[in-house]
N, C-alpha and C positions, 0 to 999 in steps of 0.2 A: 571499641566496637559498638558504640551506641550513638545514635542520632538523637540529639536532644531537640526535638520537635520544632524548633524554630530555625531559620536560616543561620548559617555559620557566622553571618554578620553579628548576631547577638553575642556569640562567644568572644569574638575579637573586640567588639565594643566594650564588653564587660571587663576585659583584661585591664583597660585603662581606668576603670572606675573602682568599684567596691572590692578591692582585693588586698589582702595583707598576708604575707608569709615571708619566711626567711629566704635568703639567696640559695639558688640551686648550686650543688657542688659540681661545677662543670666549667665550661668556657667562660671567659670574662664577659660580663653583660648578661649572663643567663639569669633569668628571674623566675621565681616559683610563686604561684598565687592560688587563692581559692576564688572561684567565680560563681556567683549565684545565677542559676539559669531558670529560676522559678520553681513553683510547686514544692518548695522546701528542699530542693536539690542543689548542691554546690559541687563543682568539679575542680579538681586540682589541675592546674595548667602550668606548663613550663613554656617560656617564650624567650626569644632573643632576637637580635638584629634590629634593623631600622625599617619602618614602614615604607620609606621612599626608595629602598634599595632594589626593588623589583617585586615580583609576585610574592605573596605570602605562601609559604609551604606549610600545610597543615597535615600532621602525621597522626593517623588513627591506628591505635594498637589492636591486637587480636584478643581473643578470648582469654580471660584470667590474667592478662598482663596490664602494664600501665605505661605511662609516658616515658619512663626511664628506659624502656627497651629500645627507644630510638636515640639514645644519647649520642652514639657515634655520628649519626646523621645530623643531629642538631648541632653538634660541634663543628662538623664539616661545613655546613651551609650557613651558619649564623653570620660569618664575616661578610657574606655577600647578599643574603636574603633575610627577610623576616621569617622566623621559623616558630611554629607552635606545635606542641604535643600535649595531650591531656589524658587523665585517667577517666574513662567512661563511667557512667553511673554504675554503682554496685561493684566497682573494681578499684584496686589500689586505695588511694586516700579520698576518693570521691564518695558521695553519700550512698550508703547501702539502702536500696529501696526495692520493695516487692512489686512495684508498678513501673511501667515504661521500659522494662528490660528487653525490648525488641528492637531490631534495626529500624522499624518504622517510627520509633519514638526516641532516637538517640543522637542526632547531630545538629545542631542548630546554628573578617577579613574580606575584604573587598576583592572580588574576582580571584579567589585563591586557587592554588593547585592542591587538590585533595589527594592524599596518599594513604591508601588503606591496605592493611595486611590481614590475611586470613579472614576472621569474622569481620574485620573492618571493611572488607570488600562488600559484604552484605549491607553494611551501613551506607556505603556510597551508593549502592544500587537502590536502596530504599530512599535515599535523598533525591536521587535522579528521578525516580518514579513520582515523587511528590512535587519537586520543585523544578525539574528539568536541569539543563546545563548552562542556561544563558548567563548566570552569575559566576560561572567558573572560567578560569583560564585554562585549566587542564586537569586530567585525571590520571592517577597511577594506581593500577590494580596489582597487588603483589601476592602471587602464589595462591590464588583461590578462584574457583569457578563461581559465577553467580548462581545462587541456589535456585533449583527448580521445584522446591517445596515438596509437598507430599507426593508429587508425580515421580520424584526421585526414588521413592520407596519401591514402586512397581518397576521402575526402569533399572534399578540396581539393587535388587533385594538382598544379596549377600553383603554388600557394603552397608546398607541400612541396618541389617541384623547386627553386624559388628559394632556399629555406632551405638545401638541401644544397649548392647552388652557392656560397652564402655561406660555408659551412664551409671550402671549399677556398680561397677568397680570404683568409679570416681566418688560416688556417694559414700561407699563403705570404707574406702581407703584413700581419702583425698590427698594427703601428703605424698604417699607412695606413688599414687597415680601421676601427680604433677611432676614429681622428680623423674619418673620414667618418661613422661611426655617431653620434658625439656631435653632429656638425653636423646630422644628420637628426632626432634625438630632442630636441634643444634648439634652439629657433629664436629665442629672445629674447636680447638682449645679457646677458652674464654678467660678473662682476668680472674684472679682469685676471688672467690666469694660470689661471682656473678650468678651461677646457677642457684646457689642458696637464696640469693635475693629474689630471683624470679619465683622460686617456690614459695617463699614467704609472702610475696605479693599475691600469688594465686590463692593462698590460704585465707586472705582477707575477704574473699567472696564466699558466702555460705554455700555449701554444696547444693542445696535445693534451688537456690537462685542460679547457680552456675549451670545446672541441668536445664532449668527453664530457659535460660538464654540460648543454650545449644539447640534445644528443640525448636525455639522460635527462629533461630538462625538457619538451621539445616532443613527443617520441615514445615515451618509455619506458613510461608508464602512463596509462591513461584514468582521470582523477581526477574526472570529472564527477559521479560518485555522491556525492561529498562535499557537493555543493550542497544536496541534500535532507536532509543530516544537520545543517545549520546551523540552530540554534534560538536563536541569540542575535541581538541587533540588529546589522545589517550595513549598511555604507555602501559603495556602489560608485561610484568616481569615474573617469570616462572622458574622454579627449580626444575632442572632437566630430569630430576628423580620424582617429580610430583605424580601421585596417582591420579590427579585431576588434570594432567597435562593436556590430554586430548580435548577435554571439555573447555579448558582455558583457551586453547587454539580455536575451537569452534565458536566460542564467545567473541574472540577477537575478530573473527570473520564477519560478525554482525555489526561491528562498529565502523562507521565510515572513515574515521581518521585515526585508526589504531595502529600502533607499532608493537609487534610481539618480540620479546627477547627472552632467551633461555640463559640461565646461569648454570654452568656445569660445576660438578664437585661441590654441591651445596644441598642442604636439606631444606625443610620448609621455611625456616627463618633465614632466608637467603641473605638478608642484610647483616646478619651476625656471622654467618659462615663465610661470606665473601663481601665484606663491607666495601673494599676498594672498588671491586667491579660494580657493585650495586650503585655506589656513589658516582662512578663514571657514567653509567647509563642515565641516572637521574639528572646529573649535571648537564649532559648533552641535551636531554629532553627539555629542560627548563631554558637553556640557552637558545635552543631552536624556537621555543615559544616567543622569546623576546625578539628574536630576529624576524619571525613572521609578523609579530605585532608592529614592529618598526616599519616593515615593508608595506603594511596595510594602512599606515597613517598618511592622511592626505598631505 
């Protein structure tokens, strides 16, 4: 969920350089590394696939989660594309820092497809607001509306009130809150130990920093202007149960090249509840990008 203030090119270039870590426990060829992104911050990165295999798919996780939440998607797409996922700053095994924990300072692959889930959607909106989309091949926004900042408090006061009450519960009872949250956003059976690992990852972020990230994410900046700046192909994948469904649809209507897809029988973590359907939608989108690119080549 964080943009590390330089273009994503810096992340991908860094992977080939000063990184050293053990192999990731996943598909053959999956590599795990630490990448220095400056200012004393290093990010844990998982990557696989070949750079020449097509567009690079960069997966951005949501609040309190890490790169591992995308494991099924990394495994599925690594044989065909280069895939990257990372722990944002102050999450997972990346550097814990009290500065830069806002979408405006957190995302920094040549012409990648950026895939952001939940708070990761705000990271992509912040990236677009700052850099535009000319360096991107495509965007995938997964089950979150782009934040309208403090304006959302007056527009949806009951929702805002519930969110602030949630901050208090999270700070006082972090582990219990995270376990309850995982049970709400993931409704299908997961492999043994998967929920425990997600909770353990969430506990690595100090509660005060976690709250600060959520405030910046939800109320810090109105990022909806970024929607009209998107001029690359965009796929929006939403849970049919999302309380933000109408806002996601409204956002899609402001993007000139957007396709909106709902996934039934899935909660917020749609790619965990319905990984096969999510993979089908993403695969078709990426293949369509390749076809369009081939058709435009002189």
